[in-house]
C-alpha positions as CSV (number, residue, x, y, z in Angstrom):
1,X,-0.1,-0.1,0.0
2,X,1.3,3.5,-1.0
3,X,1.8,6.0,1.8
4,X,2.8,8.9,-0.6
5,X,-0.5,10.7,-0.1
6,X,-0.3,10.8,3.7
7,X,2.7,12.9,4.9
8,X,4.6,11.5,7.8
9,X,6.4,13.5,10.5
10,X,9.8,11.9,11.4
11,X,10.9,12.1,14.9
12,X,12.4,15.6,15.4
13,X,11.4,16.6,11.8
14,X,9.7,19.2,10.3
15,X,5.8,19.2,9.9
16,X,4.2,19.0,6.5
17,X,4.5,22.3,4.5
18,X,0.8,22.7,4.0
19,X,0.1,22.5,7.8
20,X,2.9,24.8,8.8
21,X,1.3,27.5,6.4
22,X,-2.2,26.9,8.1
23,X,-0.4,27.4,11.4
24,X,1.4,30.3,10.2
25,X,-1.9,32.0,9.3
26,X,-3.3,31.3,12.7
27,X,-0.4,33.0,14.3
28,X,-0.4,35.8,12.1
29,X,-4.0,36.6,13.0
30,X,-3.3,36.5,16.7
31,X,-0.1,39.0,15.9
32,X,-2.2,41.4,13.9
33,X,-5.6,41.2,15.1
34,X,-7.0,43.5,12.6
35,X,-9.0,43.6,9.2
36,X,-6.6,45.6,7.2
37,X,-9.3,47.3,5.0
38,X,-11.4,47.7,7.7
39,X,-8.7,49.5,9.7
40,X,-7.9,51.6,6.8
41,X,-11.5,52.9,6.4
42,X,-11.6,53.6,10.0
43,X,-8.2,55.5,10.0
44,X,-9.4,57.3,6.9
45,X,-12.4,58.5,8.2
46,X,-10.9,59.5,11.4
47,X,-8.6,61.7,9.6
48,X,-11.0,63.4,7.5
49,X,-12.8,63.9,10.7
50,X,-9.8,65.8,11.9
51,X,-9.4,67.9,8.8
52,X,-13.2,68.8,8.5
53,X,-13.2,70.0,12.3
54,X,-10.1,72.0,11.8
55,X,-11.5,73.9,9.1
56,X,-14.9,74.3,10.4
57,X,-14.7,75.0,13.8
58,X,-11.6,77.2,14.0
59,X,-13.5,80.3,14.7
60,X,-16.1,78.7,17.1
61,X,-14.5,79.0,20.3
62,X,-12.9,82.8,20.9
63,X,-9.1,82.1,21.8
64,X,-9.3,78.1,21.3
65,X,-9.1,77.4,17.5
66,X,-8.3,73.5,18.2
67,X,-10.9,73.2,20.8
68,X,-13.0,70.7,19.0
69,X,-10.0,69.1,16.8
70,X,-7.9,68.3,19.9
71,X,-10.9,66.9,21.9
72,X,-11.8,64.8,18.7
73,X,-8.4,63.5,18.7
74,X,-8.5,62.4,22.3
75,X,-11.7,60.7,21.7
76,X,-10.2,58.9,18.9
77,X,-7.2,57.6,20.7
78,X,-9.3,56.3,23.7
79,X,-11.7,54.8,21.3
80,X,-8.7,53.2,19.0
81,X,-7.2,51.8,22.3
82,X,-10.7,50.0,23.3
83,X,-11.0,48.8,19.7
84,X,-7.5,47.2,19.9
85,X,-8.5,45.6,23.2
86,X,-11.8,44.3,21.9
87,X,-10.0,42.8,18.8
88,X,-7.7,40.6,21.0
89,X,-10.8,39.2,22.9
90,X,-13.0,36.4,21.8
91,X,-16.3,38.0,21.3
92,X,-17.9,34.7,22.1
93,X,-17.3,35.5,26.0
94,X,-19.9,38.2,25.6
95,X,-22.7,35.8,25.1
96,X,-22.2,34.2,28.7
97,X,-23.0,38.1,29.7
98,X,-26.0,38.2,27.8
99,X,-28.2,39.3,30.8
100,X,-25.6,41.2,32.6
101,X,-24.9,43.4,29.5
102,X,-28.8,44.0,29.1
103,X,-28.6,45.0,32.9
104,X,-25.8,47.4,32.4
105,X,-27.7,49.0,29.5
106,X,-30.9,49.6,31.6
107,X,-28.5,51.1,34.6
108,X,-26.9,53.6,32.3
109,X,-30.3,54.5,30.6
110,X,-31.7,54.9,34.0
111,X,-28.6,56.8,35.2
112,X,-29.0,59.3,32.1
113,X,-32.7,60.1,33.1
114,X,-31.6,60.8,36.9
115,X,-28.3,62.3,36.6
116,X,-28.2,63.7,32.9
117,X,-27.8,67.4,32.0
118,X,-30.7,69.0,30.3
119,X,-29.6,70.8,27.2
120,X,-32.3,72.5,24.7
121,X,-35.0,70.6,26.8
122,X,-33.3,67.4,26.1
123,X,-31.9,65.2,28.8
124,X,-29.4,63.0,26.7
125,X,-26.2,63.1,28.6
126,X,-24.3,62.8,31.9
127,X,-22.0,65.7,32.4
128,X,-18.5,64.0,33.2
129,X,-15.1,66.1,33.8
130,X,-14.0,65.8,30.5
131,X,-17.0,65.4,28.2
132,X,-20.6,64.7,28.4
133,X,-21.5,60.6,28.3
134,X,-24.5,59.9,26.0
135,X,-25.8,56.6,27.5
136,X,-27.9,56.0,24.3
137,X,-24.7,55.6,22.3
138,X,-23.2,52.9,24.3
139,X,-26.3,51.3,24.8
140,X,-26.5,50.7,20.7
141,X,-23.5,48.2,21.4
142,X,-25.0,46.8,24.6
143,X,-28.1,46.1,22.7
144,X,-26.3,44.4,19.8
145,X,-24.5,41.9,22.2
146,X,-27.4,41.3,24.6
147,X,-30.0,40.5,21.8
148,X,-27.5,38.4,19.9
149,X,-27.1,36.4,23.0
150,X,-30.6,35.9,23.5
151,X,-31.5,34.8,20.1
152,X,-28.6,32.2,19.8
153,X,-30.1,30.9,23.4
154,X,-33.5,30.5,21.2
155,X,-32.0,29.7,17.8
156,X,-34.0,26.4,17.6
157,X,-37.4,28.3,17.9
158,X,-36.4,31.3,15.7
159,X,-39.7,30.5,13.7
160,X,-41.9,31.1,16.6
161,X,-43.9,34.5,17.1
162,X,-43.2,34.3,20.5
163,X,-39.2,34.6,20.1
164,X,-39.9,37.5,17.7
165,X,-42.1,39.1,20.1
166,X,-39.7,38.7,22.8
167,X,-37.0,40.1,21.0
168,X,-38.9,43.4,20.0
169,X,-40.1,43.7,23.7
170,X,-36.6,43.3,25.0
171,X,-35.7,46.3,22.5
172,X,-38.6,48.4,22.9
173,X,-38.5,48.8,26.6
174,X,-35.1,50.5,26.6
175,X,-35.8,52.3,23.3
176,X,-39.0,53.8,24.7
177,X,-37.0,55.4,27.5
178,X,-34.3,56.6,24.9
179,X,-36.9,58.2,22.8
180,X,-38.3,59.9,25.9
181,X,-35.4,61.6,27.0
182,X,-35.9,62.9,23.8
183,X,-33.5,61.1,21.5
184,X,-35.4,59.8,19.0
185,X,-32.7,59.1,16.6
186,X,-30.9,56.8,19.0
187,X,-34.3,55.1,19.6
188,X,-34.9,54.3,15.7
189,X,-31.4,53.0,15.5
190,X,-32.4,50.6,18.3
191,X,-35.5,49.5,16.3
192,X,-33.2,49.0,13.4
193,X,-30.5,46.6,15.2
194,X,-33.6,44.1,16.5
195,X,-35.0,44.1,12.8
196,X,-31.4,43.6,11.4
197,X,-30.5,40.6,14.3
198,X,-34.2,39.0,13.4
199,X,-33.2,39.1,9.6
200,X,-29.8,37.5,10.5
201,X,-31.2,34.9,12.4
202,X,-33.7,33.7,9.8
203,X,-37.0,34.9,11.2
204,X,-40.0,34.2,9.0
205,X,-41.0,36.9,6.6
206,X,-44.7,36.9,8.0
207,X,-43.0,38.0,11.3
208,X,-41.6,41.2,9.4
209,X,-44.6,41.8,7.6
210,X,-46.8,42.1,11.0
211,X,-43.9,44.1,12.7
212,X,-44.1,46.7,9.7
213,X,-47.9,46.7,9.9
214,X,-47.7,47.5,13.6
215,X,-45.1,50.2,13.0
216,X,-47.3,51.9,10.4
217,X,-50.1,51.8,13.1
218,X,-47.7,53.2,15.7
219,X,-46.6,56.1,13.4
220,X,-50.1,56.9,12.4
221,X,-51.2,57.0,16.0
222,X,-48.2,59.2,17.3
223,X,-48.4,61.6,14.3
224,X,-52.0,62.0,13.6
225,X,-54.4,60.4,16.1
226,X,-52.9,61.2,19.3
227,X,-52.5,64.8,18.7
228,X,-55.9,65.1,17.2
229,X,-57.1,63.7,20.6
230,X,-55.1,66.5,22.6
231,X,-52.3,63.7,23.7
232,X,-48.4,64.6,22.4
233,X,-46.7,61.4,22.1
234,X,-43.8,63.4,20.5
235,X,-42.4,66.7,21.3
236,X,-43.5,69.5,18.9
237,X,-40.3,70.1,17.5
238,X,-39.9,66.4,16.8
239,X,-42.9,66.3,14.7
240,X,-41.9,69.4,12.8
241,X,-38.5,67.6,11.9
242,X,-40.2,64.6,10.7
243,X,-42.3,66.5,8.5
244,X,-40.8,69.5,7.3
245,X,-38.2,67.7,5.2
246,X,-41.1,66.9,2.7
247,X,-41.7,70.7,2.1
248,X,-38.6,72.8,3.5
249,X,-39.4,75.8,1.4
250,X,-42.8,76.5,3.1
251,X,-40.8,77.3,6.5
252,X,-37.7,78.1,5.0
253,X,-36.8,80.4,8.3
254,X,-38.2,78.2,10.8
255,X,-38.7,74.3,10.7
256,X,-36.9,74.1,7.2
257,X,-34.1,76.4,8.0
258,X,-31.5,73.6,8.9
259,X,-31.8,71.5,5.6
260,X,-32.1,74.5,3.4
261,X,-28.7,75.8,4.6
262,X,-27.3,72.3,4.3
263,X,-28.3,72.2,0.7
264,X,-27.3,75.5,0.0
265,X,-23.7,74.5,1.3
266,X,-23.6,71.4,-0.5
267,X,-24.4,73.1,-3.7
268,X,-22.1,75.9,-3.6
269,X,-19.4,73.4,-3.4
270,X,-20.0,72.1,-6.7
271,X,-17.3,69.7,-8.1
272,X,-14.1,70.8,-5.8
273,X,-15.4,73.1,-3.3
274,X,-14.8,76.6,-2.0
275,X,-12.4,76.0,0.1
276,X,-11.3,78.8,2.7
277,X,-14.6,81.0,0.8
278,X,-17.0,78.4,2.4
279,X,-19.1,81.1,3.8
280,X,-22.1,79.0,5.0
281,X,-19.8,77.5,7.7
282,X,-17.5,80.3,8.2
283,X,-20.5,82.9,8.8
284,X,-22.4,80.1,11.0
285,X,-25.4,80.0,8.5
286,X,-25.0,76.2,8.9
287,X,-26.0,74.9,11.9
288,X,-24.5,72.5,14.0
289,X,-21.8,72.0,11.5
290,X,-19.4,70.1,13.7
291,X,-22.0,67.2,14.3
292,X,-25.2,66.4,12.5
293,X,-24.5,68.6,9.4
294,X,-20.6,67.8,9.1
295,X,-21.3,66.1,5.8
296,X,-22.4,69.7,4.2
297,X,-19.3,71.3,5.3
298,X,-17.4,68.6,3.5
299,X,-19.6,69.2,0.5
300,X,-19.1,73.0,0.3
301,X,-15.3,73.3,1.3
302,X,-14.4,70.2,-1.0
303,X,-17.2,69.7,-3.2
304,X,-18.1,66.4,-5.1
305,X,-14.5,65.3,-4.9
306,X,-14.5,65.6,-1.0
307,X,-17.9,63.8,-0.9
308,X,-17.2,61.1,-2.9
309,X,-13.9,60.4,-0.8
310,X,-15.9,60.4,2.3
311,X,-18.6,58.1,1.0
312,X,-16.2,55.9,-0.6
313,X,-14.7,55.2,2.8
314,X,-18.0,54.5,4.3
315,X,-18.5,52.1,1.2
316,X,-15.6,50.2,2.1
317,X,-16.4,50.1,5.9
318,X,-19.8,48.5,5.0
319,X,-18.5,46.2,2.6
320,X,-15.8,44.8,5.1
321,X,-18.5,44.7,7.7
322,X,-20.5,42.4,5.4
323,X,-17.6,40.2,4.6
324,X,-16.9,39.7,8.3
325,X,-20.4,38.8,8.7
326,X,-20.0,36.0,6.5
327,X,-16.7,35.1,8.1
328,X,-18.1,34.6,11.4
329,X,-17.2,31.2,13.2
330,X,-20.5,31.1,14.6
331,X,-24.2,32.5,14.9
332,X,-23.5,34.8,17.7
333,X,-20.5,36.2,15.7
334,X,-22.8,36.7,12.8
335,X,-25.5,38.2,14.6
336,X,-23.3,40.8,16.3
337,X,-21.6,41.9,12.9
338,X,-25.2,42.2,11.4
339,X,-26.1,44.4,14.4
340,X,-23.0,46.5,13.9
341,X,-23.3,46.7,10.1
342,X,-27.1,47.8,10.6
343,X,-26.1,50.5,13.1
344,X,-23.5,51.8,10.7
345,X,-25.6,51.8,7.5
346,X,-28.5,53.2,9.1
347,X,-26.8,55.9,10.6
348,X,-24.9,56.9,7.6
349,X,-27.9,56.5,5.2
350,X,-30.0,58.7,7.6
351,X,-27.4,61.6,8.1
352,X,-26.2,61.9,4.7
353,X,-30.1,61.9,3.5
354,X,-30.8,64.4,6.3
355,X,-27.8,66.8,4.8
356,X,-29.3,66.2,1.0
357,X,-32.7,67.1,2.4
358,X,-34.4,63.6,1.6
359,X,-34.5,62.5,5.0
360,X,-35.8,63.9,8.0
361,X,-33.8,65.5,10.8
362,X,-33.4,63.0,13.7
363,X,-30.3,63.7,15.5
364,X,-28.3,61.1,14.3
365,X,-24.6,61.7,13.7
366,X,-22.1,60.6,11.0
367,X,-19.9,57.9,12.5
368,X,-16.3,58.4,12.8
369,X,-16.9,62.0,11.1
370,X,-19.1,63.8,13.5
371,X,-17.6,65.6,16.6
372,X,-18.7,63.6,19.8
373,X,-17.0,61.4,22.5
374,X,-19.7,59.1,23.0
375,X,-20.3,58.5,19.3
376,X,-16.6,58.1,18.3
377,X,-15.9,56.1,21.2
378,X,-18.8,53.7,20.9
379,X,-18.5,53.3,17.0
380,X,-14.8,52.3,17.5
381,X,-16.0,49.8,20.2
382,X,-18.5,48.5,17.9
383,X,-15.4,47.9,15.0
384,X,-13.3,46.3,17.4
385,X,-16.1,43.6,18.2
386,X,-15.9,43.1,14.1
387,X,-12.1,43.0,14.1
388,X,-12.7,40.2,16.7
389,X,-15.0,38.3,14.7
390,X,-12.9,38.6,11.7
391,X,-9.5,37.5,13.6
392,X,-11.5,34.4,15.4
393,X,-12.9,33.5,12.0
394,X,-9.5,33.4,10.4
395,X,-8.4,31.3,13.0
396,X,-11.3,28.7,12.8
397,X,-10.6,28.7,9.0
398,X,-7.1,27.8,9.5
399,X,-7.8,25.2,12.3
400,X,-10.1,23.7,10.0
401,X,-7.7,23.5,7.3
402,X,-5.1,21.8,9.4
403,X,-7.5,19.3,10.4
404,X,-8.7,18.3,6.8
405,X,-4.7,18.3,5.9
C-alpha cells in the first residue's frame, strides 16, 4: 500500500509544509488582530474628521481654535485603544454575559434620566469631567450583544412568533426611555438593530410583515390620531423635524431652515469646493456644522470630490463589515456583525440623507466623522467587535484547514 499521499512526520523532523502554512496563518491573525481594509477605512474616516473639524471650527471658540479638533483626537485615541483591546478578545465570551450586559444597558439609561444634564429641553447626556457621556450611544453596542445572545439561546425556536415578540419587547423597553429623553434618532437605531438581528437569525417573512404593519399603526397614532385627541406623543419640534423635510421651503426660516442651509452649502461646493471661501460654514449659517451637518461642510469646502472620498470610505467600511459577517465562526458572531453593520448603515444613510434634504432631521450623527466623544468611542468599540469576529473567523478557518490536511 502506498503512503505517498499521507505525509509522515519523522521524529524531530519538520511538520508537513501545508500544515505549517495553516499554523502560520493562525499565528499571523493573533499577532495582527485586525482586518486591514476595515482598519484603513476607520483611520481614513478619522483623518477626514480631523481635517474637517480643523477647517470648520477654528473660529467657533474664541481664543481656542483647536478646541474641537484636540478633543476629537483624544476621543479617537481612547476609542482606538478600546478597539484594540476588543479585537484581542474572543467575542464569544460576551454571550455568557447576555443578561448582565442587558442589565448594564438599563443601568446607564436610568442613570441618564436621573443624572443627565438638560440641554435645549433634552436630557441626553451625563456631564463628566472631560465630556458629556451619552448613554444611548453605548447602549447601541450593549443592545447588539445582549439581543444576539438571547437569539442564539432560542435559535431552535426562531420561527416562533413568541421569539420575535420577545426580541422586540427586549428592544422596545429601553428604546422607549431613550426616545423619551428625547433622543428619537438613537431610538430608531435601536429598532433597526432588532430588525437586522431577526433577519440575520432567519426569522420568517410573515413576522416582518406583521411588525411593519404594527409600526405603520404606531406612526399613525403618534403623528395623527394622538395629536388630534390632544395627546402629544412626540415633542412638537420632533414632529416638525419629521415632516418639514417634505416641504422645507414652506418654512424656510423656521422648521426648514437647517436643511435649506445644508443644501445651499452642498450645492455651493460644486465639483471641487470653495475652500476657505465656504461662507455657509464660516459665517455660521450652517447650524451644527461640527455634528449633525458635518457632511454639508465637506460638500461646501471640498465639493463633489470631498463627498465622494468620504462616501467611498463608508462604502469600504460597510463592505468589510458585510464580509466579516460571512466569515463569522458561529451564529453569535454573525448576529453581532449584522447588528453593527445595520447600525453603521442606518446612521450613514439617515445623516447623509438629512444633509441632502431627502430624510428628516433626527439628530443622528455621522459615524467617526461627526464630533462627539460618546459617538466616536462607541463606534470604535463596535468596530473592535468586528475585528474580533474577523480574527476568530480566520483562526477557525485555519484550524479547520489543518484538521483536514
